[in-house]
Every structure is written in structure tokens, then in C-alpha cells.
N, C-alpha and C positions, 0 to 999 in steps of 0.2 A: 613661863616667862623667864628669861635668862638675865640674871644680875650678877655683877662681880661680888657684890656685898649686899646682904639683906638681913637686917636685924628685925625680924618680924615681931619679936617681943616688945621692942620699943614702939613699933607701929601700933600695936594693940593698945598701948597705954594712951595714945591719943584718942582712941575711940571710947575710953572710959569717961571722957569729958563731952561726948556728943549729946546735944540736947535736941529733942524733937520739937519742931516749931508747931505752934497752934494757930497760926494766922489763918483767917477765913479763906482767902483766895489762894489755893495751892494747885498747881498744875503738875501732874505726874508726867515725867519725860524719861526717855532713854538718851543718855548722854553718849555721843559718839563723835567721830571726826566731822567737823562742820556743823555741829548743832548748837545754835544760839550762843549763850554765854560761855559755853564750853568749847567754842571754836578753836581748834588747834592747828588750822591751816595757815592762819595769819602769822604775822611777825612777832606776836606777843611772846613775852619771855616764858610764861608757863607753857604755852603751846610748844615752844622749842624744847623745853625740858621734858614734857610728856613724850614728844616724838623721839628724843634721844633715849629715853627709858623704855621705849617700845610700847607705850601706853596709849598712843594717839588714837588708834582705831578700836581700842577696847571699849565695849559697850557696858554701861552700868545704868541702873534705874535710880532715879532721884526725884525729889519734889522740888519745884521752884516756886517760891512764894511771890506775892505781888511785888515785893521790894526787890526781887531778883536774886534773893539769897537761896543757896542750895541747902537741902537737908536730906538726911537718909534715916529711915526708921531703923530701930535696933533689930527688928525682925529681918529686914532686908540686908542690913550689914552682916548679920550672922551667917548669911548664905553667900557672901562675897568670897571670891578667891583672894589670896594675898595681893595679886596684881590689881584686882578691882578695888580692894581696900585702899591701896596706895593711891590710885587715880582718884577715887572718891575723896580721900582726905586732902589731896593737893587741890582739887577743884573747890572743895568746901572752904579751905583756908584762904584760897585766892578770892572767892566770892565775898568773903568777909574782910578782905584787905589785911589779913593777918600774916601773910607769908612774904618774906623779903628775898629779893634776888641779890645775892652777895656780890655779883659782878657789877651791879648798878648803884649800890649804896656806898656811902662813905662810912668809915668806922664810927664817926660821931652820930650818925643817924640810926645805927643798929643798936638793938638792946639785947642784953643777955637773956636767954630763955626764949628768944624768937625762933619760930620755924624758918629755915632758910633753904633756898635752892642755889645751886652753883654749877658752873661749867668751866673747868680750867685744867691746865696741865699740872699733874701731880706725880710725885714719885716717892718711894720709901726713903726716909732720911736716916741713913745708917751712921751719920755723924752723931745723932742723938741717941740712937739705939742700934747696936750692932746686930748682925744676922743671928749670932748665938743668943743674944739677949731677947731678940724677937721670938725665937723658938722657945726660950725658957719662960718668958712672960706671957706668951700667947697673944701679943698685941704689937702691931707695927705703927710707927709714927709716919704719916704721910705729909709731905710738904708741897706747897704750891704758891701761886700768886694770883691776886685779883685786884685790878686797878693798881693802887699804890701801896698795898699792904700784903703781908704774908699770911698764908693759911696754914693751919696745923690741924691735922685730923688723926686722932688715935683710933685705929681700927682693930677690933678684936678678931683674931684669926678664926674663931668659931663661927663667925657670921660670913666668912669668905666662901666663895663658891667651891673651893677645895683647899686642902691643907697647905699646898705650896702656891696658891694663887697670888700671894703677896709678892713672890719672886718676880712675877711679870711686871710688877710696878717698880722694879729696881732701875728701870729706865723710864723716862717721862711718858705718861699716857694721858690722853685727853679724856677726862672723866666728868660725867654729869651726875649730880647727886642731890640728896635731900637730907637734912638733919636739923639739929638744934644748936643754936649759938650758945656756947658755954663759957666763953671768955673773950675779953677784949683788952689788949695791952696797947693803949694809944701811943705811948712813948716809943714802943718798939714796932709799932704798926703791925701788930700780930693779932689775928683772929683765930680762935679755937672752935672747932665744930665737933659735936658728938654725932657721928653719922648714923643714918637709918638705912639708907640705900644708895648705892651708886653703880654706874654701869659705864662700859666703854662707849665713847661717842665720837662722832666725826666733827672736827673743828669746822666752824662756819666761816 
């Protein structure tokens, strides 16, 4: 699977908190495009994100409880590819109502520490960190907008697809991604995201 940025170590940390459900009625299913609660063909926000990330038709095995919640056993998760882990995590967070779409929420409704998905135009902000400092520090600051507030994403170059991949973001690119909300400045209308994955996407 091709991503512009993929911090697999951060993704793994989410799985440290996976809890296996013990509810009596559990149905084992293969989640794929068009399957039940994981339907990614519709206009749903997560479906759009999965499609942009190239995960829409990726199949994964999961358990669906009587309440409709998704779960994945540790044994099954250990056999997932990185792409399958990403899709499984996004679907699980979505089924539990724990993931926020930063394009649809206002700053007041978002909470620091929340997993978030986003799709927006972003570019490297060389006014905050010059090209020489980016290479020296090994991290680029990406800037964008969502609704009426600014986004700031500090991306470590070691998680980029290549050493100079950040240079492609010196011009605005439409990026879809997933990460953790790490800061909100209400007065400045600024939201900071610690990225886990993002990819080039087509504007809708």
C-alpha cells in the first residue's frame, strides 16, 4: 500500500489498548467494500477517507457483536499487514464513535487526545521552518485549513515515503490523513495534529 507518510510505530500504540469483547452473540465477518457497517461505498465520511487512503476494498476479518461494535482478537491483529491494521483501527474507532472528522467539527467540539481524520489542502510552511532547518531537524511543519480554523501538522521526515518527499509538499496538495489531536488554540483558531498516516487524494 502506498502512503506519503506512515508512522507505523504510532499505529502500533493504538493496538496496545485493544480489548477483546466477551459478549455472547458475536458474528465473525470479513469486512470489505459494501459489507454492513463497514460500507465504504456510501457518502459517509470514513468511507471517503478509506477510499482516499486506498483501503476501501481491503479485506479484514473481524467480530461484530450484538451491539454492532467491531472487535479484533490479538491473534488476528498480529497477522494483519500494516494496511489492514490501519483499516481495522479506523473501523473500530468509528464503530465506537471515538473518531472525529476534523472537517466537520468545530474547535469547541474537539478534544485533545482524540483520534481524528482529515482531508484538506496542505503544504510545507517554510515561514515557520526553513528548508535548511527542515533538513537539520528532520521534521517539516505542514499547514492547511479546515472550516474556519488553521491546521498545523509536524511531520517527521523518517516516516515520509522518501527522504525528499516533503519537497513535493512545497506546493499545496490535497491530503487525506489520520492522526491524534494534540493541541487547540481557540483564540488563534489553530488545531495541531500528530500525524500517523496520510496520502495524496483527489478533491471531491
